[in-house]
PAFI-50341 format. One record per residue (C-alpha): residue number from 0; y, z, x; residue in three letters. Coordinates in pm, 1 decimal. Example, Ala and Ser with C-alpha at 12.3 -4.5 7.8 and 13.67 -1.06 7.14 Angstrom:
BEGIN
 sedren       yy       zz       xx donu
      0   -450.0    780.0   1230.0  ALA
      1   -106.0    714.0   1367.0  SER
//
This chain:
BEGIN
 sedren       yy       zz       xx donu
      0  -1426.4   1126.9   1539.1  MET
      1  -1461.6    870.5   1258.6  THR
      2  -1692.8    574.1   1211.8  VAL
      3  -1691.9    260.9    998.7  THR
      4  -1971.3    225.0    743.2  VAL
      5  -2021.2   -110.5    568.4  ALA
      6  -2220.1   -148.3    246.0  ILE
      7  -2378.4   -494.3    230.6  VAL
      8  -2637.3   -673.9     20.2  GLY
      9  -2689.1   -950.8   -230.7  ARG
     10  -2487.4   -957.7   -556.2  PRO
     11  -2533.8   -692.0   -824.9  ASN
     12  -2735.0   -434.2   -629.8  VAL
     13  -2476.0   -156.9   -678.4  GLY
     14  -2261.0   -169.7   -363.8  LYS
     15  -1929.9    -99.9   -541.6  SER
     16  -2086.5    184.9   -740.9  THR
     17  -2187.8    356.2   -416.5  LEU
     18  -1847.0    279.4   -265.2  PHE
     19  -1670.8    451.3   -555.9  ASN
     20  -1900.4    754.2   -532.2  ARG
     21  -1838.6    797.6   -158.7  LEU
     22  -1462.3    752.8   -200.3  VAL
     23  -1457.7   1000.4   -487.0  GLY
     24  -1276.4    785.2   -740.7  ARG
     25  -1321.0    452.6   -915.7  LYS
     26  -1109.7    213.4   -711.1  ILE
     27  -1352.9    -80.2   -692.3  ALA
     28  -1424.9   -278.6  -1008.7  LEU
     29  -1780.7   -230.2  -1136.9  VAL
     30  -1957.8   -441.3  -1398.3  ASP
     31  -2310.5   -567.8  -1471.6  ASP
     32  -2194.6   -924.0  -1402.7  THR
     33  -2301.5  -1044.0  -1054.0  PRO
     34  -2026.0  -1128.6   -805.0  GLY
     35  -1752.3   -893.4   -932.2  VAL
     36  -1643.8   -799.4   -578.4  THR
     37  -1500.8  -1087.7   -376.4  ARG
     38  -1287.0   -938.6    -98.7  ASP
     39  -1386.5   -665.0    140.7  ARG
     40  -1226.9   -336.6     42.1  ARG
     41  -1184.1    -32.4    264.6  GLU
     42  -1110.7    333.4    195.1  ALA
     43  -1178.8    683.4    325.5  GLU
     44  -1526.6    802.9    232.6  GLY
     45  -1658.8   1159.2    213.7  HIS
     46  -2001.7   1321.1    210.0  ILE
     47  -1977.0   1700.8    219.7  ALA
     48  -1776.7   1779.5    537.7  ASP
     49  -1797.8   1427.2    682.7  LEU
     50  -1508.2   1182.2    661.1  THR
     51  -1547.4    816.6    755.1  PHE
     52  -1414.8    465.0    690.5  ARG
     53  -1613.4    286.7    422.6  ILE
     54  -1617.9    -89.9    356.0  LEU
     55  -1724.0   -251.1     28.9  ASP
     56  -1823.2   -617.2     52.5  THR
     57  -1895.2   -915.6   -166.5  ALA
     58  -2254.4   -995.1   -254.2  GLY
     59  -2404.6  -1212.1     17.2  TYR
     60  -2458.0  -1576.5    -76.4  GLU
     61  -2635.5  -1809.2    170.3  ASP
     62  -2390.9  -2101.6    139.6  VAL
     63  -2180.5  -2284.9    399.2  THR
     64  -2014.9  -2556.0    191.2  ASP
     65  -1653.4  -2430.4    200.1  GLY
     66  -1674.7  -2304.1   -157.8  SER
     67  -1549.7  -1969.6   -287.6  LEU
     68  -1897.0  -1822.4   -228.5  GLU
     69  -1883.5  -1945.9    131.8  ASP
     70  -1546.3  -1776.0    187.7  ARG
     71  -1684.6  -1456.5     34.1  MET
     72  -1977.0  -1473.6    278.8  ARG
     73  -1734.1  -1501.3    569.7  GLN
     74  -1550.4  -1188.3    452.5  GLN
     75  -1881.2  -1000.3    442.2  THR
     76  -1966.1  -1113.0    795.8  GLU
     77  -1626.1   -987.2    916.0  LEU
     78  -1710.5   -644.3    770.5  ALA
     79  -2045.9   -651.4    952.9  ILE
     80  -1869.9   -712.6   1283.9  ARG
     81  -1629.8   -419.4   1221.8  GLU
     82  -1898.3   -168.9   1120.7  ALA
     83  -2057.9    101.3   1336.3  ASP
     84  -2343.7    143.6   1089.8  VAL
     85  -2452.7    -86.9    806.5  ILE
     86  -2608.0     23.5    479.3  LEU
     87  -2823.2   -273.4    373.1  PHE
     88  -2868.2   -225.7     -1.0  MET
     89  -3143.6   -375.6   -213.2  ILE
     90  -3236.9   -325.7   -578.6  ASP
     91  -3545.3   -100.6   -560.8  ALA
     92  -3650.3   -194.2   -913.6  ARG
     93  -3643.8   -568.6   -838.6  ALA
     94  -3805.0   -534.7   -496.9  GLY
     95  -3741.5   -775.3   -209.3  VAL
     96  -3618.7  -1119.7   -314.9  VAL
     97  -3573.5  -1428.2    -89.1  PRO
     98  -3198.9  -1368.2    -49.5  LEU
     99  -3270.4  -1016.5     80.6  ASP
    100  -3499.9  -1168.0    345.2  GLN
    101  -3235.1  -1424.6    444.8  ARG
    102  -2971.2  -1152.2    471.5  PHE
    103  -3204.9   -938.3    682.8  ALA
    104  -3218.2  -1221.5    940.1  GLN
    105  -2835.6  -1225.4    954.1  VAL
    106  -2821.8   -848.8   1009.2  LEU
    107  -3082.7   -858.3   1287.4  ARG
    108  -2871.8  -1113.9   1474.9  ARG
    109  -2562.3   -893.4   1435.6  ALA
    110  -2706.4   -631.4   1671.5  GLY
    111  -2571.9   -340.3   1464.9  LYS
    112  -2731.0    -15.6   1347.1  THR
    113  -2879.3   -105.2   1006.7  VAL
    114  -3024.1    141.3    756.1  ARG
    115  -3206.7     13.1    451.0  LEU
    116  -3105.1    159.8    114.0  VAL
    117  -3303.3    107.1   -205.9  GLY
    118  -3060.2    159.5   -492.8  ASN
    119  -3142.9    220.3   -861.6  LYS
    120  -3434.5    443.0   -752.0  ALA
    121  -3389.2    704.5  -1023.9  GLU
    122  -3709.8    600.1  -1205.9  SER
    123  -4074.9    547.8  -1114.5  GLY
    124  -4030.9    170.6  -1152.3  ALA
    125  -3865.9    165.5   -809.6  SER
    126  -4163.8    289.8   -605.3  GLU
    127  -4322.6    -52.8   -555.7  ALA
    128  -3990.4   -201.3   -445.0  GLY
    129  -3934.0     75.0   -188.7  LEU
    130  -4278.5     10.9    -36.9  VAL
    131  -4219.5   -365.0    -35.4  GLU
    132  -3891.3   -312.6    155.9  ALA
    133  -4089.9   -236.3    474.9  PHE
    134  -4134.2   -609.1    533.6  LYS
    135  -3760.0   -650.2    592.0  LEU
    136  -3808.4   -487.2    932.3  GLY
    137  -3562.1   -197.4    905.4  PHE
    138  -3809.5     81.9    853.9  GLY
    139  -3844.0    298.3    545.6  GLU
    140  -3584.3    245.6    273.8  ALA
    141  -3382.2    543.8    155.1  ILE
    142  -3435.8    604.0   -215.8  ALA
    143  -3087.1    616.9   -366.5  LEU
    144  -2916.2    615.4   -702.6  SER
    145  -2546.1    541.1   -662.7  ALA
    146  -2498.2    585.3  -1037.0  GLU
    147  -2648.2    935.2  -1046.0  HIS
    148  -2572.1   1057.5   -693.0  GLY
    149  -2932.1   1081.3   -571.9  LEU
    150  -3008.0   1039.5   -201.4  GLY
    151  -2667.4   1143.6    -64.3  LEU
    152  -2826.7   1399.2    169.2  SER
    153  -3007.0   1114.5    349.5  GLU
    154  -2679.4    922.3    375.3  LEU
    155  -2520.9   1234.9    523.4  TYR
    156  -2776.9   1232.2    804.7  SER
    157  -2715.2    860.8    870.1  ILE
    158  -2336.2    899.5    893.6  VAL
    159  -2364.2   1215.4   1104.6  LEU
    160  -2592.6   1039.1   1352.3  ALA
    161  -2348.8    746.0   1371.2  ALA
    162  -2056.7    981.2   1437.2  ILE
    163  -2247.6   1155.7   1716.6  ASP
    164  -2345.1    821.9   1872.3  LYS
    165  -1991.0    681.3   1862.1  VAL
    166  -1848.6   1007.5   1998.2  ALA
    167  -2090.5    998.4   2292.6  ALA
    168  -2010.6    632.3   2368.4  GLU
    169  -1635.7    681.3   2348.2  ARG
    170  -1653.5    997.9   2555.8  GLY
    171  -1832.5    811.1   2832.3  ALA
    172  -1576.7    531.1   2821.7  GLN
    173  -1283.5    772.1   2835.6  GLU
    174  -1434.8    956.5   3131.0  GLN
    175  -1481.3    628.3   3313.9  ALA
    176  -1114.4    545.7   3260.0  VAL
    177  -1008.5    890.6   3384.5  VAL
    178  -1217.7    846.8   3697.8  ASP
    179  -1038.6    521.3   3776.3  LEU
    180   -688.3    656.9   3712.4  MET
    181   -465.3    728.4   4012.0  PRO
    182   -278.2   1055.9   4046.6  THR
    183      9.4   1065.7   3794.9  VAL
    184    335.1   1253.1   3827.9  ASP
    185    317.9   1565.6   3609.4  VAL
    186    678.4   1518.1   3496.0  ASP
    187    589.2   1177.6   3349.2  ILE
    188    305.2   1331.2   3147.3  ILE
    189    526.4   1612.8   3018.0  GLU
    190    784.5   1364.1   2895.6  ASP
    191    521.1   1222.8   2658.6  MET
    192    493.5   1551.7   2470.2  PHE
    193    719.3   1781.1   2271.5  GLU
    194    674.4   2155.2   2216.9  GLY
    195    507.3   2401.0   2450.3  GLU
    196    157.6   2527.2   2519.8  GLY
    197    -99.0   2486.6   2244.4  ASP
    198    171.3   2360.5   2007.1  LYS
    199    259.5   2060.6   2225.3  ALA
    200    212.1   1730.1   2043.5  THR
    201    253.6   1365.3   2133.6  LEU
    202    586.9   1216.1   2034.8  ARG
    203    545.0    984.1   1737.1  TRP
    204    742.1    772.4   1494.9  ASN
    205    852.6    997.8   1205.0  PRO
    206    879.7    710.4    955.6  ASN
    207    626.4    753.4    676.1  ARG
    208    399.5    484.7    535.9  HIS
    209    544.1    258.1    268.3  LEU
    210    327.7    138.7    -21.9  ASN
    211    415.9   -217.0   -125.4  VAL
    212    233.7   -387.7   -414.8  ALA
    213    255.5   -765.8   -443.2  ILE
    214    216.4   -876.4   -804.2  VAL
    215    263.8  -1191.2  -1005.9  GLY
    216     96.4  -1460.2  -1208.6  ARG
    217   -225.7  -1627.0  -1095.9  SER
    218   -196.5  -1876.2   -811.3  ASN
    219    156.2  -1770.2   -714.7  ALA
    220     48.3  -1726.8   -352.1  GLY
    221     14.3  -1347.5   -319.0  LYS
    222   -300.2  -1350.7   -105.1  SER
    223   -170.8  -1635.3    112.6  THR
    224    142.9  -1434.3    186.9  LEU
    225    -54.5  -1123.5    284.0  ILE
    226   -279.7  -1323.0    516.9  ASN
    227     26.8  -1474.9    683.2  ARG
    228    191.6  -1133.2    721.6  MET
    229   -109.2   -963.4    882.5  VAL
    230   -202.0  -1269.9   1089.9  GLY
    231   -564.4  -1302.3    974.7  GLU
    232   -773.0  -1413.5    676.9  GLU
    233   -786.8  -1059.6    541.3  ARG
    234   -815.6  -1154.1    171.9  VAL
    235   -969.6  -1453.6      3.1  LEU
    236   -747.6  -1754.2    -69.5  VAL
    237   -811.4  -2096.9   -211.9  GLY
    238   -703.3  -2353.1   -470.6  PRO
    239   -895.9  -2176.2   -747.0  GLU
    240   -679.6  -1959.5   -975.8  ALA
    241   -781.1  -1596.1  -1020.0  GLY
    242   -972.2  -1549.7   -693.3  ILE
    243   -848.1  -1193.6   -638.8  THR
    244  -1002.1   -934.0   -869.4  ARG
    245   -979.1   -595.9   -697.1  ASP
    246   -648.1   -461.2   -571.9  SER
    247   -697.9   -469.7   -194.8  ILE
    248   -496.4   -236.9     32.0  LEU
    249   -416.3   -387.3    372.1  VAL
    250   -241.3   -164.2    630.5  PRO
    251      8.8   -359.5    840.7  TRP
    252    273.4   -260.9   1094.5  GLU
    253    626.4   -399.1   1088.9  TRP
    254    901.8   -269.5   1316.7  GLU
    255    692.1     32.9   1417.8  GLU
    256    630.3    132.5   1057.6  ARG
    257    300.0    113.6    870.4  VAL
    258    324.1    -86.2    546.9  ILE
    259     36.0    -51.9    301.0  ASN
    260     30.0   -397.3    144.4  LEU
    261   -160.8   -414.8   -184.6  VAL
    262   -287.2   -755.0   -296.0  ASP
    263   -341.8   -767.2   -671.6  THR
    264   -507.6   -992.4   -925.7  ALA
    265   -290.3  -1245.8  -1104.8  GLY
    266   -162.4  -1118.4  -1440.0  ILE
    267   -158.7  -1349.5  -1740.3  ARG
    268    -25.4  -1285.9  -2089.9  ARG
    269   -234.1  -1030.6  -2278.4  ARG
    270   -328.5  -1283.0  -2547.4  ALA
    271   -493.7  -1504.2  -2285.3  ARG
    272   -695.8  -1225.5  -2126.1  VAL
    273  -1023.6  -1222.3  -2315.7  THR
    274  -1300.9  -1174.7  -2058.6  GLU
    275  -1400.7   -821.1  -1966.8  LYS
    276  -1377.7   -881.7  -1590.4  LEU
    277  -1024.2  -1018.1  -1615.6  GLU
    278   -921.2   -719.8  -1827.1  LYS
    279  -1055.2   -486.5  -1556.8  LEU
    280   -873.4   -682.5  -1285.6  ALA
    281   -543.2   -681.8  -1474.2  VAL
    282   -576.7   -308.4  -1537.4  GLY
    283   -628.6   -255.9  -1164.7  ASP
    284   -313.0   -457.7  -1090.3  SER
    285   -106.4   -254.9  -1335.4  LEU
    286   -227.7     69.6  -1175.4  ARG
    287   -118.1    -66.2   -838.3  SER
    288    237.7    -87.3   -972.6  ILE
    289    222.2    278.7  -1072.1  GLN
    290    110.4    389.7   -724.8  TYR
    291    350.4    163.4   -531.8  ALA
    292    696.2    255.3   -406.9  GLU
    293    823.5   -100.7   -373.4  VAL
    294    688.0   -387.3   -586.4  VAL
    295    726.3   -747.6   -472.0  VAL
    296    720.5   -976.3   -776.3  LEU
    297    597.1  -1315.4   -655.5  MET
    298    732.4  -1618.5   -838.9  LEU
    299    627.0  -1980.6   -801.7  ASP
    300    938.7  -2175.6   -699.2  ALA
    301    821.8  -2477.6   -901.1  THR
    302    798.1  -2275.4  -1227.2  ILE
    303   1010.7  -1958.3  -1181.4  PRO
    304   1095.8  -1693.5  -1438.4  PHE
    305    821.7  -1764.6  -1685.9  GLU
    306    790.3  -1517.3  -1973.4  LYS
    307    515.4  -1328.7  -1791.0  GLN
    308    736.5  -1291.0  -1482.0  ASP
    309   1005.3  -1125.2  -1693.5  LEU
    310    748.5   -897.5  -1858.6  ALA
    311    625.2   -783.0  -1515.8  LEU
    312    980.3   -717.3  -1393.5  ALA
    313   1047.3   -511.8  -1705.2  ASP
    314    725.6   -315.1  -1647.4  LEU
    315    831.3   -235.0  -1289.0  VAL
    316   1167.8   -110.4  -1417.3  GLU
    317   1003.9    107.3  -1682.4  ARG
    318    770.7    253.9  -1419.8  GLU
    319   1076.2    335.6  -1209.4  GLY
    320    968.6    138.8   -902.0  ARG
    321   1191.4    -47.4   -657.9  ALA
    322   1167.3   -424.8   -706.7  LEU
    323   1207.5   -726.9   -480.8  VAL
    324   1170.3  -1078.0   -622.6  ILE
    325   1003.4  -1319.9   -380.5  ALA
    326   1021.1  -1689.1   -470.3  VAL
    327    721.7  -1849.4   -299.4  ASN
    328    644.6  -2216.2   -221.5  LYS
    329   1008.7  -2271.7   -128.1  TRP
    330    895.3  -2545.0    111.9  ASP
    331    815.0  -2759.8   -195.2  LEU
    332   1176.4  -2754.0   -322.6  ILE
    333   1394.3  -3052.1   -221.5  GLU
    334   1747.0  -2951.9   -331.8  ASP
    335   1733.1  -2593.1   -207.5  LYS
    336   2104.1  -2509.4   -257.5  ASN
    337   2106.6  -2609.2   -624.8  ALA
    338   1771.7  -2438.7   -686.8  ALA
    339   1888.4  -2115.5   -522.7  LEU
    340   2208.8  -2107.3   -726.6  ALA
    341   2006.8  -2159.2  -1044.0  HIS
    342   1762.7  -1881.9   -948.4  LEU
    343   2039.7  -1627.3   -883.2  LYS
    344   2212.3  -1710.8  -1212.1  GLU
    345   1883.3  -1683.3  -1403.6  ALA
    346   1797.9  -1354.1  -1233.6  CYS
    347   2127.9  -1190.1  -1333.4  GLU
    348   2108.3  -1330.3  -1687.3  ARG
    349   1741.6  -1257.2  -1759.8  LEU
    350   1713.1   -919.0  -1583.6  LEU
    351   2030.6   -725.9  -1669.0  PRO
    352   1839.1   -396.2  -1648.9  GLN
    353   1780.0   -464.4  -1276.2  MET
    354   2123.5   -596.7  -1188.8  ARG
    355   2152.8   -681.5   -821.3  GLY
    356   1777.6   -695.2   -755.7  VAL
    357   1707.7   -859.1   -416.2  PRO
    358   1586.8  -1219.4   -440.4  LEU
    359   1424.5  -1380.4   -134.7  VAL
    360   1298.4  -1736.9   -101.1  THR
    361   1002.0  -1785.4    130.2  LEU
    362    685.4  -1976.0    207.8  SER
    363    366.6  -1774.6    232.1  GLY
    364    190.7  -2078.4    375.3  LEU
    365    424.4  -2123.4    673.2  THR
    366    552.2  -1766.0    702.8  GLY
    367    917.5  -1867.0    671.8  LYS
    368   1156.6  -1583.0    572.5  ASN
    369    899.9  -1303.3    594.5  ILE
    370   1157.6  -1117.9    806.7  ASP
    371   1411.3  -1152.2    523.4  LYS
    372   1154.8  -1023.4    275.6  LEU
    373   1089.7   -713.0    486.7  MET
    374   1464.0   -652.5    530.4  ALA
    375   1503.7   -665.9    150.9  ALA
    376   1209.6   -426.9    105.1  ILE
    377   1356.5   -170.4    345.7  PHE
    378   1701.9   -200.7    188.8  LYS
    379   1578.9   -152.3   -167.8  ILE
    380   1369.5    144.1    -51.7  GLU
    381   1684.0    311.5     83.8  ARG
    382   1863.1    236.0   -243.6  THR
    383   1568.9    376.4   -440.2  TRP
    384   1606.0    700.2   -241.0  ASN
    385   1984.1    727.5   -297.1  THR
    386   2118.6   1081.9   -336.4  HIS
    387   2476.9   1151.2   -447.5  ILE
    388   2641.2   1493.9   -415.0  SER
    389   2741.6   1659.6   -740.1  THR
    390   3107.6   1689.9   -638.1  ALA
    391   3131.5   1319.7   -558.6  ARG
    392   2947.2   1230.8   -876.9  LEU
    393   3183.2   1430.8  -1097.6  ASN
    394   3494.9   1288.2   -932.9  ARG
    395   3356.4    945.1  -1013.6  TRP
    396   3273.5   1054.2  -1371.8  LEU
    397   3630.6   1171.6  -1429.6  GLN
    398   3764.4    838.5  -1307.0  ASP
    399   3531.8    654.1  -1545.5  MET
    400   3641.0    874.1  -1838.1  ILE
    401   4010.0    823.2  -1754.1  ASP
    402   3957.5    449.0  -1737.4  ARG
    403   3758.2    429.6  -2060.5  HIS
    404   3712.1    752.0  -2267.3  PRO
    405   3397.4    785.6  -2480.2  PRO
    406   3450.5    685.8  -2845.0  PRO
    407   3506.9    950.0  -3110.8  ALA
    408   3218.4   1025.3  -3346.7  ALA
    409   3299.9   1097.8  -3713.8  SER
    410   3658.9   1167.4  -3617.5  GLY
    411   3557.8   1427.1  -3356.1  CYS
    412   3626.3   1381.6  -2988.9  ARG
    413   3317.6   1356.0  -2765.5  LEU
    414   3347.3   1554.8  -2444.4  LYS
    415   3152.9   1472.0  -2127.9  LEU
    416   3125.9   1801.4  -1937.0  ARG
    417   2973.5   1717.9  -1602.0  TYR
    418   2699.3   1524.0  -1429.5  MET
    419   2437.8   1598.3  -1164.4  THR
    420   2152.8   1411.5   -996.3  GLN
    421   1811.3   1543.0  -1096.9  ALA
    422   1596.6   1346.7   -848.9  LYS
    423   1556.7   1030.4   -645.3  THR
    424   1285.6    761.9   -649.3  ARG
    425   1441.8    626.0   -870.6  PRO
    426   1793.4    778.7   -881.8  PRO
    427   1797.1    995.0  -1195.9  SER
    428   2097.3   1175.0  -1342.0  PHE
    429   2171.2   1428.3  -1615.4  ILE
    430   2495.8   1399.8  -1810.0  LEU
    431   2599.7   1707.4  -2010.1  PHE
    432   2800.2   1632.4  -2322.9  ALA
    433   2925.5   1822.3  -2627.8  SER
    434   2729.4   1597.5  -2865.6  ARG
    435   2465.4   1404.0  -2671.6  PRO
    436   2300.5   1260.2  -2982.4  ASP
    437   2605.2   1049.1  -3072.8  VAL
    438   2692.5    908.9  -2728.1  LEU
    439   2657.2    531.0  -2777.9  PRO
    440   2404.9    335.4  -2574.7  THR
    441   2682.3     93.9  -2479.7  SER
    442   2878.2    377.3  -2314.9  TYR
    443   2568.3    487.1  -2123.8  GLN
    444   2531.7    129.0  -1995.5  ARG
    445   2898.7    142.8  -1893.8  TYR
    446   2827.3    452.0  -1684.0  LEU
    447   2507.9    312.0  -1530.8  VAL
    448   2677.2    -14.8  -1433.9  ASN
    449   2966.8    183.4  -1291.7  GLY
    450   2727.3    384.3  -1075.3  MET
    451   2571.1     64.6   -944.1  ARG
    452   2911.2    -59.9   -829.0  GLU
    453   3057.8    267.8   -702.1  ALA
    454   2751.6    395.8   -513.7  PHE
    455   2583.7     64.0   -423.0  ASP
    456   2265.9    124.7   -624.3  ILE
    457   2209.3   -246.3   -679.4  GLN
    458   1863.8   -355.4   -788.1  GLY
    459   1708.4    -11.7   -831.4  SER
    460   1619.7    141.1  -1168.3  PRO
    461   1860.5    417.2  -1272.6  ILE
    462   1766.5    693.3  -1515.0  ARG
    463   2039.2    864.0  -1719.9  LEU
    464   1954.5   1155.0  -1948.7  TRP
    465   2217.3   1301.0  -2180.2  VAL
    466   2186.5   1672.6  -2258.6  ARG
    467   2389.7   1929.5  -2449.9  ALA
    468   2612.1   2149.1  -2234.5  GLY
    469   2906.8   2378.4  -2303.0  SER
    470   3065.5   2443.9  -1963.8  ASN
    471   3095.7   2267.7  -1631.3  ASN
    472   2973.1   2516.0  -1366.6  PRO
    473   3158.8   2315.1  -1102.2  TYR
    474   3494.5   2353.0  -1278.1  ASP
    475   3734.8   2600.5  -1107.4  ASP
    476   3818.9   2777.5  -1436.0  LYS
    477   3451.5   2831.1  -1516.2  THR
    478   3383.8   2967.0  -1167.4  LYS
    479   3667.4   3222.0  -1200.8  ARG
    480   3549.6   3331.6  -1546.4  ARG
    481   3187.0   3372.3  -1435.2  LEU
    482   3297.0   3551.6  -1116.3  GLY
//
């Protein structure tokens, strides 16, 4: 049985620091500057043997003017509604400030289980603030230091009590449902399971989760697209550039498969990134590319293929990730046929290392062509997982050599022995040659492009390593000699 725990409070009290400690790794950005966190972030938290869902939230601002701070407040209130237990965090050294009192009124109206946490309590300067916290009306504050790990035993008791409470409530609800159920044919129940006895399990969809990172320049529409896909205001959006800071993972189901969408901060050219917070956000976005399986590079249809777009596409290729190019704001383009032809020509010309990469035009605002985007994502994932048998690969290699033999080096003939696939994700191959150090790069490109055409590996990165080798173990003469 799991519960949802939300960490809430005013800006700069240490919510993200506690979130990172409970998750066990630094996935939320942390800095001394107030207001670093803007979206609500969720992950799996752990304290000893307890596992639970943990929500990090933006610092609460008491504004209702439609500004960015107002939208951040709304995200925090959504987390409050989702939570089973709320950790209301204050700065124990600063004591209770007016915003803490205003937030306490909001939490009392929410009707949730609220536990008061006094963070930064590692020194004697916090004692007065912990005593003062009684006036908030949530009982005694837990003395905690998220930075140093103090007070986790008290948090353990809070989460354990919440788990027991939720388990009791859900058990009562399930029993009530069972009592109302009519008699069901046993054969129908058995058809829902596979296996026998204690090993019987419910039938389920075997498709695994797919991690999809959406990256691009600032204000390209990444967050708007994610909100449209999931059907709710899950991440902050607005006219301001650079709203997203943390990389936010949003689980979403499409065609009975769970897609882990990752919204990322906009990435500008390195020379323009000077502020510490933006550097942290960009670093988080780049890490999201490393952990993704498919990367959607979001372009602005009004200014596509800027230098930074090409740099990001090249980074995805070097990281070996599958790539889909999504051209957003397509609803703003008047002559769509001419613009699409220009985009395809520019894509092939500017990204030769990713020849055949899927390109989808869409509108994140209206949701048009999201189905085409998902079809392209699934197709490139299959391509990224391509596996070719060694026999088929070597028949193809011989045809390529017969069509265009490798050039001689210093008057000596260069022999290509055989080829095998080392791994998938991305498709990676080893070519054994008599003199691998002198095989020209142009000939390697010839082989890679030939593989794209022959085996339909369009758009995916391909790795080709050339190694020294004397004999082809798949050759009939070699087999007889070794036998």
